[in-house]
ZAGUFI-556267 format. One record per residue (C-alpha): x, y, z. Coordinates in nm, 4 decimals. Each point is the difference from the previous one (the first is absolute). Layout:
% residues N
X, Y, Z
...
END
This chain:
% residues 225
14.3735, 5.4394, 8.6822
0.0274, 0.2491, 0.1785
-0.2350, 0.0287, 0.3613
-0.2296, 0.2843, -0.1696
0.0005, -0.2868, -0.3268
-0.0815, -0.2522, 0.1941
-0.2877, 0.2167, 0.1968
-0.1413, 0.1665, -0.2933
-0.0222, -0.3678, -0.1898
-0.2090, -0.1241, 0.2993
-0.2403, 0.2614, -0.0198
-0.0826, -0.0416, -0.4239
0.0212, -0.4225, 0.0953
-0.2519, 0.0526, 0.2649
-0.4294, -0.0143, -0.0656
-0.2477, 0.3100, -0.1225
-0.2480, -0.0542, 0.2356
-0.3563, 0.1296, -0.0935
-0.0873, 0.2771, 0.2875
-0.3875, 0.0759, 0.0146
-0.0554, 0.3844, -0.0131
-0.0717, 0.1415, 0.3287
-0.3569, 0.0288, 0.0870
0.0090, 0.4006, 0.1011
-0.3528, 0.0656, 0.0536
-0.0774, -0.3114, 0.2085
0.3363, 0.1696, 0.1967
-0.2051, 0.3719, 0.0413
-0.3033, -0.1360, 0.0372
0.0634, -0.1904, 0.3284
0.3568, 0.1865, 0.0905
-0.2406, 0.4028, -0.0672
-0.3125, 0.0282, 0.2114
-0.2724, 0.3429, -0.2169
-0.0312, 0.2757, 0.1724
-0.2375, 0.3072, -0.0087
0.0926, 0.3408, -0.1932
0.0534, 0.1429, 0.3425
0.2164, -0.2598, 0.0603
0.2274, 0.0181, -0.2449
0.0299, 0.3461, 0.0190
0.0943, 0.0255, 0.2883
0.3439, -0.2800, -0.0406
0.0691, 0.2255, -0.2806
-0.0247, 0.2733, 0.1728
0.1891, -0.1602, 0.3529
0.2431, -0.1298, -0.2998
0.0916, 0.2928, -0.2117
-0.0004, 0.2683, 0.3317
0.2910, -0.1836, 0.1632
0.1868, -0.0116, -0.3256
-0.0355, 0.4249, 0.0379
-0.2823, 0.0820, -0.2346
-0.2773, 0.3011, 0.0770
-0.3897, -0.2163, -0.0234
-0.2770, 0.2210, 0.0136
-0.3588, -0.1447, 0.0431
-0.2036, 0.1979, -0.2952
-0.3781, 0.0014, -0.2002
0.0062, 0.0728, -0.3575
-0.1038, 0.3153, 0.0638
0.2748, 0.1227, 0.2640
0.2578, -0.1514, -0.1251
0.0985, 0.3043, -0.1845
-0.0232, 0.1758, 0.2940
0.2241, -0.1511, 0.2140
0.2595, -0.0410, -0.3137
-0.0142, 0.3738, 0.0276
0.0678, 0.0057, 0.3918
0.2650, -0.2492, -0.0370
0.1951, 0.2046, -0.2652
-0.1277, 0.3094, 0.2000
0.1773, -0.1608, 0.2753
0.3643, -0.0745, -0.1560
-0.0105, 0.3497, -0.1618
-0.0245, -0.1723, -0.3685
-0.0814, 0.2361, -0.2941
-0.0171, -0.2015, -0.2607
-0.1036, -0.2902, -0.0688
0.0136, -0.2742, -0.3289
-0.3218, -0.1347, -0.1448
-0.1065, -0.1504, -0.2516
-0.3248, 0.1720, -0.1655
-0.0728, -0.2581, -0.1620
-0.1643, -0.2303, 0.2644
-0.2875, 0.1101, 0.1981
0.2508, 0.0602, 0.2950
0.2008, 0.1985, -0.1034
-0.3175, 0.2790, -0.1894
-0.1543, -0.0264, 0.3292
0.3609, 0.0853, 0.1995
0.0367, 0.2503, -0.2758
-0.3631, 0.1239, 0.0889
0.0462, 0.0703, 0.3466
0.3702, 0.0546, 0.0334
-0.0254, 0.2851, -0.2762
-0.2045, 0.2205, 0.2561
0.2021, -0.0743, 0.2569
0.3463, 0.1224, -0.1190
0.1828, -0.3086, -0.0520
0.1054, -0.0766, -0.3173
-0.1154, -0.2806, -0.1851
0.2759, -0.0906, -0.3119
-0.0858, -0.2793, -0.2387
0.2528, -0.2464, -0.1262
-0.1421, 0.0851, -0.3150
0.3557, -0.0370, -0.2659
0.2731, -0.2225, -0.0717
0.2164, 0.0113, 0.3238
0.3515, 0.0636, -0.2066
-0.1888, 0.3959, -0.0471
-0.0584, 0.0527, 0.3484
0.2030, -0.2345, 0.2295
0.1924, 0.3132, 0.1610
-0.3001, 0.0976, 0.0833
-0.1155, -0.3100, 0.0960
0.2710, -0.1016, 0.2379
0.0624, 0.3357, 0.1333
-0.3722, 0.2123, 0.1324
-0.2244, -0.3042, -0.0122
-0.0100, -0.0730, 0.3967
-0.3171, -0.2495, -0.0676
-0.2293, -0.2060, -0.2145
-0.3062, -0.1839, 0.0097
-0.1423, -0.2787, -0.0597
-0.1980, -0.3074, 0.0395
0.0131, -0.3404, 0.0526
-0.1329, -0.2676, -0.1681
-0.0334, -0.1667, 0.3369
0.2485, -0.1599, 0.2972
0.0839, -0.3254, 0.2202
-0.0890, -0.0025, 0.3632
0.2501, -0.2237, 0.1050
0.3043, 0.1924, -0.0844
-0.1517, 0.3499, -0.0317
0.0603, 0.0773, -0.3232
-0.1556, 0.2137, -0.2706
-0.0717, -0.1714, -0.3669
0.0911, 0.2934, -0.2827
-0.0541, -0.0384, -0.3838
0.2017, 0.2736, -0.1285
-0.1547, 0.0666, -0.3562
0.0094, 0.3678, -0.2676
-0.1881, 0.1608, 0.2954
0.2521, -0.0821, 0.2530
0.2974, -0.1439, -0.0676
0.2460, -0.1121, 0.1957
0.2028, 0.2917, 0.0556
-0.3294, 0.2064, 0.2177
0.0787, -0.2786, 0.2198
0.3763, -0.0366, 0.0073
0.1068, 0.3805, -0.0120
-0.1365, 0.2628, 0.2025
0.0606, -0.0120, 0.3692
-0.3167, -0.0675, 0.1009
-0.2001, -0.2754, -0.1576
-0.3809, 0.0567, 0.0874
-0.2654, -0.3462, -0.1074
-0.3761, 0.0201, -0.0021
-0.1371, -0.4232, 0.1248
-0.3443, -0.0974, -0.0149
-0.0260, -0.2053, 0.3218
-0.1968, -0.2779, -0.1862
0.3178, -0.0572, -0.2077
0.1661, -0.1822, 0.2661
0.1119, -0.3187, -0.0432
0.1254, -0.2434, 0.2592
0.3165, -0.1401, -0.1353
0.1789, 0.0782, -0.3605
-0.1896, -0.3959, -0.0695
-0.3308, 0.1614, -0.0730
0.1073, 0.3340, -0.1019
0.1849, -0.2220, -0.2676
-0.3475, -0.1995, 0.0059
-0.2071, 0.2858, 0.0124
0.1347, 0.1529, -0.2688
0.0788, -0.3236, -0.3091
0.3558, 0.0863, 0.0012
0.1104, -0.3594, -0.1008
0.1270, -0.2092, -0.2969
-0.3478, -0.0570, -0.1650
-0.1494, 0.3235, 0.0241
0.3302, 0.2122, -0.1050
-0.2090, 0.3150, -0.0611
-0.1641, 0.1084, 0.2985
0.4528, 0.0106, 0.1491
0.0888, 0.3088, 0.0580
0.3265, 0.1507, -0.2374
0.1356, 0.1877, 0.3364
-0.1416, -0.0761, 0.3281
0.1483, 0.1510, 0.3071
-0.0098, -0.1289, 0.3600
-0.0132, 0.2561, 0.2539
0.1209, -0.0890, 0.3315
0.0858, 0.3564, 0.1761
0.2118, 0.2945, -0.0648
0.3240, -0.1078, -0.2078
0.3025, -0.1146, 0.2710
0.3879, -0.1465, -0.0124
0.1957, -0.0676, 0.2704
0.3541, 0.0819, 0.0391
0.2103, -0.2753, 0.0681
0.0208, 0.2231, 0.3713
-0.3678, -0.1081, 0.0377
-0.0876, 0.2983, -0.0264
-0.3616, 0.0983, -0.2078
-0.0510, 0.2597, -0.2118
-0.3067, 0.0435, -0.2094
-0.0343, 0.1837, -0.3350
0.3359, -0.2210, -0.1852
-0.2490, -0.1285, -0.2973
-0.2512, 0.2179, 0.0256
-0.2985, 0.1733, 0.1857
0.1125, 0.0900, 0.3509
-0.3758, 0.0231, 0.0816
-0.2711, -0.2006, -0.0597
-0.3840, 0.0915, 0.0804
-0.2530, -0.2513, -0.0499
-0.3012, 0.1865, -0.0009
-0.2748, -0.2854, 0.0432
-0.3696, -0.0087, -0.1170
-0.2557, -0.1837, 0.1201
-0.2005, 0.0140, 0.3416
0.2137, -0.3508, 0.0953
0.2789, 0.1606, 0.0229
END
């Protein structure tokens, strides 16, 4: 018998001891304090800005104006939006009067791939929530805002309500009902975004936009922002 066979034989003969499931909720209860919405917004902002994202505090009334200001400053003349959403309709209403063209994602990608990849400089989507601990946006792509809206355009602009910021990823899963017992509440494609797309080569040179948007802009809605 080889040394490998002897080791495997010992492992197979070893008794299997039952292990209790970890008390995850109890751990987070003792290791993570409760924060106010303003405190979570501040922590989220500090973390995601550290990752080179831009964050602007806005209100429900003022975010279209700030959106226009951001697009104008970046010399963006075309924006990809979701016409089937409330925020998409509002962006179209405001920007169409200012000379910025709003393009809707209203057909199969095969029918306009060339335009999508070469003629769309920026997109606007909404976040379902965020994680303060890591400065992470939580997106749920759907038929109105497909995954490519947050992946292809060089500039990704995200609307985030400060009231939807959670302390930790565990809180997101708990509050949203993500779990085996409630699979119907699980998203089919949840995205966690913690800054612009970036990568580094063997010379430790950080490059942005290698696998997605080069710039990430967050319009943080709420007085707590």
